[in-house]
C-alpha positions in Angstrom: -133.9 228.8 -185.9 -137.4 230.6 -188.1 -140.5 230.0 -185.7 -142.5 226.9 -188.2 -145.2 229.8 -188.2 -143.1 232.4 -190.2 -142.2 229.7 -193.1 -143.0 230.7 -197.0 -146.0 228.2 -197.8 -142.9 226.6 -200.2 -141.2 226.1 -196.8 -143.7 224.3 -195.5 -143.8 222.1 -198.3 -140.9 221.4 -198.7 -140.1 220.5 -195.2 -142.8 217.9 -195.3 -141.6 217.1 -197.8 -138.2 216.6 -196.6 -139.8 214.8 -193.1 -141.3 212.2 -195.5 -138.6 211.1 -197.1 -136.8 210.8 -194.2 -139.4 208.7 -192.9 -140.7 206.9 -196.1 -136.4 205.7 -195.5 -137.0 204.4 -192.2 -140.9 202.5 -193.3 -137.9 201.0 -195.6 -136.1 199.7 -193.3 -138.9 198.0 -190.7 -140.1 196.5 -194.4 -136.2 194.5 -194.6 -137.2 193.8 -190.7 -140.3 192.1 -192.3 -143.0 190.4 -190.3 -140.0 189.4 -187.2 -140.8 191.3 -184.0 -144.5 190.5 -184.9 -143.6 186.8 -185.1 -141.1 186.9 -182.6 -143.9 188.2 -180.0 -146.4 185.4 -181.1 -144.0 183.1 -180.6 -142.8 183.8 -177.3 -146.3 184.0 -176.3 -148.0 180.5 -177.5 -144.2 179.3 -175.4 -145.1 180.9 -172.8 -148.8 179.3 -173.3 -146.8 175.8 -174.3 -144.8 176.0 -170.5 -147.8 176.8 -168.7 -149.6 173.7 -170.0 -146.2 171.4 -169.8 -145.6 172.4 -165.9 -149.5 171.4 -165.0 -149.3 168.5 -166.9 -145.4 167.9 -164.7 -147.7 169.0 -161.5 -150.9 166.2 -162.4 -149.0 163.7 -163.4 -147.4 163.9 -160.6 -150.8 163.8 -157.9 -152.0 160.8 -160.0 -148.8 158.5 -159.0 -149.2 159.6 -155.6 -152.4 158.7 -155.3 -151.9 155.4 -157.0 -148.6 155.2 -154.4 -152.0 156.2 -151.9 -153.9 152.7 -153.5 -150.8 150.5 -153.4 -150.2 151.2 -149.6 -153.9 151.2 -149.0 -154.5 147.3 -150.5 -151.1 146.9 -148.4 -152.0 147.6 -144.9 -155.7 145.5 -145.6 -153.9 142.5 -147.1 -151.7 142.9 -143.4 -155.5 142.9 -141.5 -156.8 139.7 -143.6 -154.1 138.4 -142.2 -154.2 139.5 -139.0 -157.8 138.8 -138.7 -157.5 135.2 -140.2 -155.4 134.8 -137.0 -157.8 135.9 -134.9 -160.3 133.5 -136.4 -158.5 130.8 -135.4 -159.5 131.5 -131.4 -162.8 132.8 -131.8 -165.4 132.0 -128.9 -168.6 131.7 -130.4 -170.3 132.2 -133.6 -170.5 135.9 -133.1 -166.7 136.7 -133.0 -166.4 134.4 -136.4 -169.2 136.6 -138.1 -167.5 140.0 -137.0 -164.4 139.0 -138.0 -165.2 137.5 -141.6 -167.1 140.8 -142.0 -164.0 142.8 -141.6 -162.5 140.6 -144.1 -165.2 141.2 -145.7 -164.3 144.5 -145.9 -160.5 145.2 -146.7 -161.1 142.7 -149.2 -163.8 145.7 -150.9 -161.4 147.7 -150.3 -158.3 145.9 -151.7 -160.9 146.2 -154.7 -161.2 149.2 -154.7 -158.1 150.5 -154.5 -157.4 147.8 -157.5 -159.9 149.8 -159.9 -158.8 153.2 -158.6 -154.5 151.9 -159.7 -156.0 150.7 -162.9 -158.2 154.1 -163.7 -155.4 155.6 -162.4 -152.8 154.3 -164.8 -155.5 155.3 -167.7 -154.9 158.6 -166.9 -151.0 158.4 -166.1 -151.1 157.1 -170.0 -153.2 160.0 -170.7 -151.7 162.3 -169.4 -148.0 160.8 -170.3 -148.9 161.0 -173.8 -150.4 164.5 -173.9 -147.0 165.4 -171.9 -145.3 164.3 -174.7 -146.5 165.7 -177.5 -146.8 169.5 -176.3 -143.1 169.1 -174.7 -142.3 168.3 -178.4 -144.3 170.8 -179.6 -142.4 172.9 -176.9 -139.0 172.4 -177.5 -140.3 173.0 -181.8 -141.3 176.2 -181.0 -138.0 177.3 -179.3 -135.9 175.9 -181.8 -138.4 178.5 -183.9 -137.4 181.0 -181.6 -133.8 181.3 -181.5 -134.4 180.8 -185.2 -136.0 183.9 -185.4 -133.9 185.8 -183.0 -130.4 185.3 -185.0 -131.9 186.7 -187.7 -133.6 189.3 -185.7 -130.6 190.4 -184.1 -128.4 190.3 -187.5 -130.7 192.6 -189.3 -131.0 195.3 -186.3 -127.9 194.9 -186.4 -126.7 195.7 -190.4 -129.5 199.0 -190.0 -129.3 199.7 -186.3 -126.7 202.4 -186.6 -128.5 203.7 -190.1 -131.7 204.1 -188.6 -130.9 205.6 -185.6 -129.3 208.4 -187.5 -132.5 208.8 -189.8 -134.4 208.9 -186.1 -132.6 212.1 -184.9 -132.6 213.2 -188.2 -136.6 213.0 -187.8 -136.9 214.4 -184.5 -135.0 217.0 -186.2 -137.0 217.8 -189.1 -140.0 217.8 -187.4 -139.7 221.0 -185.5 -139.2 222.5 -187.7 -143.2 222.1 -188.8 -145.6 224.1 -186.6 -147.6 221.8 -184.8 -151.1 221.5 -186.4 -149.3 221.1 -189.7 -147.4 218.0 -188.4 -150.3 216.2 -186.0 -151.9 216.3 -189.8 -149.2 214.7 -191.6 -149.0 212.0 -188.4 -152.7 210.5 -188.4 -152.1 210.4 -192.3 -149.1 208.7 -192.7 -150.8 206.4 -189.7 -154.1 205.9 -192.2 -151.9 204.4 -194.5 -150.2 201.1 -194.7 -147.6 202.3 -197.0 -147.1 205.5 -194.4 -147.2 208.2 -197.3 -148.4 211.6 -196.6 -147.1 213.6 -198.6 -146.8 212.6 -202.5 -145.8 213.7 -206.1 -148.0 214.1 -209.2 -147.2 211.2 -210.7 -148.7 211.0 -214.5 -150.9 213.5 -213.7 -152.1 212.2 -210.5 -151.5 211.3 -207.5 -148.7 209.5 -206.2 -150.7 208.0 -203.5 -154.0 207.6 -204.6 -154.1 207.5 -208.1 -156.8 210.0 -208.5 -156.6 211.8 -211.9 -156.0 215.5 -210.9 -156.5 218.0 -213.2 -155.1 220.7 -215.2 -155.7 223.9 -213.5 -155.1 221.5 -209.8 -151.4 220.5 -211.5 -151.1 224.7 -211.9 -152.0 225.2 -208.1 -149.4 222.5 -207.4 -146.8 223.7 -209.0 -147.4 227.3 -207.5 -146.5 225.9 -203.6 -148.8 228.6 -202.9 -151.6 226.7 -200.5 -151.2 223.0 -198.9 -152.7 221.2 -201.4 -154.5 217.7 -200.3 -156.0 214.8 -203.1 -159.6 215.3 -203.1 -159.2 211.4 -202.8 -157.0 210.3 -199.8 -156.4 213.4 -198.0 -152.7 212.7 -198.7 -150.7 215.8 -198.9 -150.3 217.4 -203.1 -146.1 218.5 -204.1 -145.1 219.4 -207.3 -142.2 216.2 -209.5 -139.3 219.4 -208.8 -139.6 219.7 -204.9 
């Protein structure tokens, strides 16, 4: 194979144009897949976030239930103490002992009231968290179904175009070797600058096939002669004649 620097300008233009044709076919396949890969990725990210939220809510619910159970046990303990103090009050020897026992019973009664309040507050919080968990789980289930549908759709399109795309990618790589490094770098930079990926365009109705800016007759003649690389003065794309 000849060195890329040994090619004539016409040959360089032809190699560039061929590469653009191949790359445009690859672009068409990607367009066929559309936004599906991005949609799948977005859904996966959203599902990860929802899964984290659901796990956190389940942990919070478990903690609230433990607190409620702890307060229920505290009530039982206080009730048992009150019964114990009631029995002791039957055998008091003086007013001081009676007052001490009475204070302990009152203290345990306050503990019971406090525990009951904590249980009520916990039950309210539990209901709120359960509702939020139900809503989050429902949303998560919906996103999982959407993801499965998108993945099946993407896999089908990918399978239908995979072989063709792989062949085109190999052709693109092979064709790229025929183009000198500096020119190839410029071509790829131009491709990235435009959504349609067109870096090499032909003249259409006396205008640039990329940005549709009018091209003077003298410039069109120079393009047809293929003696030098000519870029569109407006968009910077490489211009070639229709016959190429």
